[in-house]
C-alpha positions in Angstrom: 36.9 -0.9 32.2 33.3 0.3 32.7 33.2 1.6 29.1 34.5 -1.8 27.9 31.9 -3.7 29.8 29.1 -1.5 28.5 30.4 -2.0 24.9 30.4 -5.8 25.4 26.8 -5.6 26.5 25.9 -3.5 23.5 27.8 -5.9 21.2 26.0 -8.9 22.7 22.7 -7.1 22.2 23.4 -6.5 18.6 24.4 -10.1 17.9 21.0 -11.2 19.4 18.9 -9.0 17.1 19.7 -10.8 13.9 21.4 -13.9 12.5 24.5 -12.5 10.8 26.6 -9.3 11.2 29.7 -8.2 9.3 32.6 -6.9 11.3 32.3 -3.6 9.5 28.6 -3.2 10.5 29.4 -4.0 14.1 32.3 -1.5 14.2 30.0 1.2 12.7 27.3 0.5 15.3 29.7 0.6 18.2 31.8 3.5 16.9 35.0 1.5 17.2 37.5 -0.1 14.9 37.2 -3.6 13.4 40.2 -4.6 15.5 38.3 -3.6 18.7 35.3 -5.6 17.5 37.6 -8.7 17.1 39.0 -8.2 20.6 35.5 -7.8 22.1 34.3 -10.9 20.3 37.1 -12.9 21.9 36.1 -11.5 25.3 32.5 -12.7 24.8 33.9 -16.2 23.8 35.9 -16.3 27.0 32.7 -15.5 29.0 31.0 -18.5 27.4 29.0 -16.9 24.5 29.3 -19.0 21.3 30.2 -16.3 18.8 31.0 -18.0 15.4 32.8 -16.6 12.4 30.7 -16.7 9.2 31.9 -17.7 5.8 32.7 -15.3 3.1 33.2 -11.7 4.2 34.4 -11.5 7.8 31.4 -11.6 10.0 29.9 -13.0 13.2 26.9 -15.0 14.4 25.7 -15.8 17.9 25.3 -19.5 18.1 23.4 -21.8 20.5 25.6 -23.0 23.3 25.3 -26.1 25.4 25.0 -24.0 28.5 23.2 -20.7 28.9 25.8 -18.1 29.6 25.2 -15.5 32.4 22.6 -12.8 31.6 23.0 -9.2 32.7 19.7 -7.4 33.0 19.0 -3.8 34.1 16.1 -3.2 36.5 13.4 -2.5 33.9 14.5 -5.6 31.8 14.4 -7.8 34.9 10.9 -6.7 35.8 9.8 -7.1 32.2 11.1 -10.7 32.1 9.4 -11.5 35.4 6.1 -10.1 34.3 6.4 -11.9 30.9 7.0 -15.2 32.7 4.0 -14.7 35.0 1.9 -13.9 31.9 3.2 -17.0 30.1 2.3 -19.2 33.0 -1.3 -18.7 32.2 -1.1 -17.7 28.6 -2.1 -18.9 25.2 1.0 -21.0 24.4 0.2 -24.5 25.5 2.8 -26.6 27.3 4.8 -23.6 28.4 3.0 -22.8 31.7 5.1 -25.2 33.9 8.4 -24.1 32.2 7.5 -20.5 32.8 6.8 -21.1 36.5 10.2 -22.9 36.9 12.0 -20.0 35.2 10.2 -17.4 37.2 11.1 -19.2 40.5 14.8 -19.1 39.5 14.6 -15.4 38.5 12.9 -14.3 41.7 15.6 -15.9 43.7 18.1 -13.5 42.4 15.9 -10.4 42.1 16.7 -7.6 44.5 13.9 -7.0 47.1 13.0 -3.7 45.5 12.3 -5.4 42.1 10.4 -8.3 43.7 8.1 -5.7 45.3 7.5 -4.1 41.9 6.7 -7.5 40.3 4.5 -8.6 43.2 2.6 -5.3 43.3 1.8 -5.6 39.6 0.7 -9.2 39.9 -1.5 -8.6 43.0 -3.3 -5.7 41.4 -3.9 -7.5 38.0 -7.0 -9.7 37.5 -6.7 -11.9 34.4 -9.7 -12.7 32.3 -10.2 -16.4 31.3 -9.8 -17.0 27.6 -11.2 -20.0 25.7 -8.8 -19.4 22.8 -7.0 -22.6 21.8 -3.4 -23.0 22.9 -0.5 -23.2 20.5 2.5 -25.5 20.7 5.6 -23.4 21.5 7.7 -25.7 19.2 5.4 -24.6 16.3 5.9 -20.9 17.2 9.6 -21.2 17.4 9.8 -23.2 14.1 7.7 -20.5 12.3 9.7 -17.7 13.9 13.0 -19.3 12.7 11.6 -19.7 9.1 10.6 -16.0 9.2 14.1 -15.0 10.3 15.9 -17.3 7.9 13.6 -16.6 4.9 12.7 -20.3 4.5 9.4 -21.3 2.9 6.9 -23.3 4.9 4.5 -26.1 3.9 1.6 -26.9 6.1 -1.9 -28.4 6.3 -4.4 -25.7 7.1 -8.0 -25.8 8.2 -10.0 -22.6 7.3 -12.7 -21.0 9.5 -15.4 -23.0 7.7 -13.6 -26.3 8.3 -12.1 -26.7 4.8 -8.8 -28.6 4.7 -6.0 -27.7 2.3 -2.2 -27.9 1.9 -0.5 -24.5 1.8 2.9 -23.3 0.8 3.9 -19.8 2.0 6.8 -17.4 2.4 6.5 -16.5 6.1 6.9 -12.9 7.1 5.9 -12.3 10.7 4.0 -13.8 13.6 1.3 -11.6 15.1 -0.3 -12.1 18.5 -3.7 -10.5 19.0 -3.8 -11.2 22.8 -6.0 -14.2 22.2 -4.6 -16.0 19.2 -1.4 -16.3 17.1 -1.4 -15.5 13.4 1.1 -16.0 10.7 1.4 -13.4 8.0 2.9 -14.7 4.8 2.8 -14.7 1.0 0.7 -17.6 -0.2 2.6 -19.1 -3.2 -0.4 -20.8 -4.9 -2.7 -17.9 -4.4 -0.1 -15.3 -5.3 -1.3 -13.0 -2.5 -0.7 -12.1 1.1 -2.6 -14.2 3.7 -3.1 -14.5 7.4 -3.2 -18.0 9.0 -4.3 -18.9 12.5 -1.4 -20.8 13.9 -3.7 -23.2 15.9 -5.3 -24.3 12.6 -2.1 -25.2 10.8 0.1 -28.3 11.0 3.7 -27.9 9.7 5.2 -30.3 7.2 8.9 -31.1 7.1 11.3 -30.2 5.7 10.8 -26.5 5.1 10.6 -25.2 1.6 13.4 -23.4 -0.2 14.9 -20.1 0.9 13.4 -17.0 -0.7 14.1 -13.3 -1.2 11.8 -11.3 1.2 9.0 -9.3 -0.4 7.8 -5.9 0.6 5.1 -6.5 3.2 1.5 -5.6 2.3 1.5 -2.8 4.9 4.4 -1.4 6.9 2.2 -1.9 9.9 1.8 -5.7 9.9 -0.4 -5.7 13.0 -2.9 -3.3 11.3 -2.9 -5.5 8.2 -3.6 -8.6 10.3 -6.4 -6.7 12.2 -8.1 -5.9 8.9 -7.8 -9.4 7.6 -9.2 -11.1 10.6 -11.9 -8.6 11.5 -13.7 -8.5 8.1 -12.4 -11.0 5.5 -13.7 -14.2 7.2 -17.3 -12.9 7.3 -20.1 -12.8 4.8 -20.7 -9.1 5.1 -18.0 -6.4 5.4 -19.3 -3.1 6.7 -17.8 0.4 6.2 -19.0 3.1 8.5 -18.2 6.8 9.2 -18.2 7.2 12.9 -18.7 10.7 14.3 -16.2 10.5 17.1 -12.4 10.6 17.3 -10.6 7.4 16.3 -9.2 7.0 19.8 -12.8 6.9 21.2 -14.0 4.3 18.7 -10.9 2.1 19.2 -11.8 2.0 22.9 -15.0 0.2 21.9 -13.6 -2.6 19.8 -10.7 -5.2 20.0 -8.4 -5.4 17.0 -9.8 -8.8 16.0 -13.3 -7.3 15.5 -12.6 -4.1 13.4 -10.1 -1.5 12.2 -10.3 2.2 12.7 -8.8 4.8 10.4 -8.9 8.5 11.4 -10.5 11.0 8.9 -10.0 14.1 11.0 -9.9 14.8 14.7 -13.7 14.4 15.0 -14.5 11.5 12.7 -13.1 8.1 11.6 -13.8 5.2 9.3 -14.7 1.8 10.9 -14.4 -1.4 8.9 -15.7 -4.6 10.4 -17.5 -7.8 9.5 -20.3 -10.1 10.5 -22.2 -13.1 9.3 -25.6 -11.3 9.3 -26.7 -7.8 8.6 -28.6 -7.6 11.8 -25.5 -8.5 13.8 -23.5 -5.9 12.0 -26.1 -3.1 12.5 -26.7 -3.9 16.2 -23.1 -4.2 17.1 -22.2 -0.8 15.6 -25.3 0.9 17.1 -24.5 -0.3 20.6 -21.3 1.7 20.5 -23.4 4.8 21.3 -21.6 6.8 18.7 -23.4 8.6 15.8 -22.6 6.8 12.5 -23.3 6.6 8.7 -23.4 3.4 6.7 -21.6 3.2 3.4 -21.2 -0.5 2.7 -22.8 -2.9 2.0 -25.7 -1.2 0.3 -28.3 -3.5 1.7 -27.2 -2.7 5.3 -28.6 0.8 4.8 -32.1 -0.6 4.4 -31.6 -3.0 7.3 -30.6 -0.2 9.6 -33.6 1.8 8.6 -36.0 -1.1 9.2 -34.3 -1.8 12.6 -34.7 1.8 13.6 -38.4 1.7 12.7 -39.0 -1.4 14.8 -37.1 0.1 17.8 -39.1 3.3 17.5 -42.4 1.4 17.4 -41.4 -0.7 20.4 -40.5 2.5 22.4 -43.8 4.2 21.4 -45.8 1.1 22.5 -44.7 1.6 26.1 -46.0 5.2 26.3 
């Protein structure tokens, strides 16, 4: 019986990870026969989980029920959910704070005391920093996530960083959260290229566009692609530097929204970042207190040299 219960949990977990599964795929993942999968699906239905049969080849899909079936969480999962709800209560998704507090109150009522102590210890020892980043409507996030999952095109009004309004059509790929803002990574149909869009700057149009065949992403690491796009592309000047310090050291100086770091070897790395002025770019990198070389843009080399002369002259004047 214990083995059967564990298999049911594993089956439920698989059904939640993607939209459609064939019976053969589930049987292979669970190392059971297709007949056992059918029996386990029936058990899930008896427990209140709406598992639907899909058309065509025998398959299954977890549907949305009218009531939330019981959830079974292990200790680490329960703590993760509680911490996530506490974070969401003061997070960057507008309108979800009150809902998160209500859900957290229900969860803490059923948490064992040992888990409540873990959650409360983490909360009491954590000091949040206030953030002025604009909130995002959770309905917009879920609509975009569903379009990414179902490979449906999106149409939306978009306001760029310089205030220009435009209508975009895109094949959505992934949502990326930087810790401050939400970004959509997708293939811009009119521009025939990959783009990142700040979600708080877009307004979805309905209905969605047609379904599409997913493209290979511009980088297997979508977060790294987004970091490069938002840390240099919006700026007038894009700087490239060789930093004479390990990549892990330089990463500690900058958030992913301000620059990207690529290791060269264990002692040096390449930093790519952007700024609206050459002085801003030069001073920002210099304040890292890491030896560096400037490669791009060419005019930045002269600006760094001139800045160094002024600083040296200012230091000498105090002697």
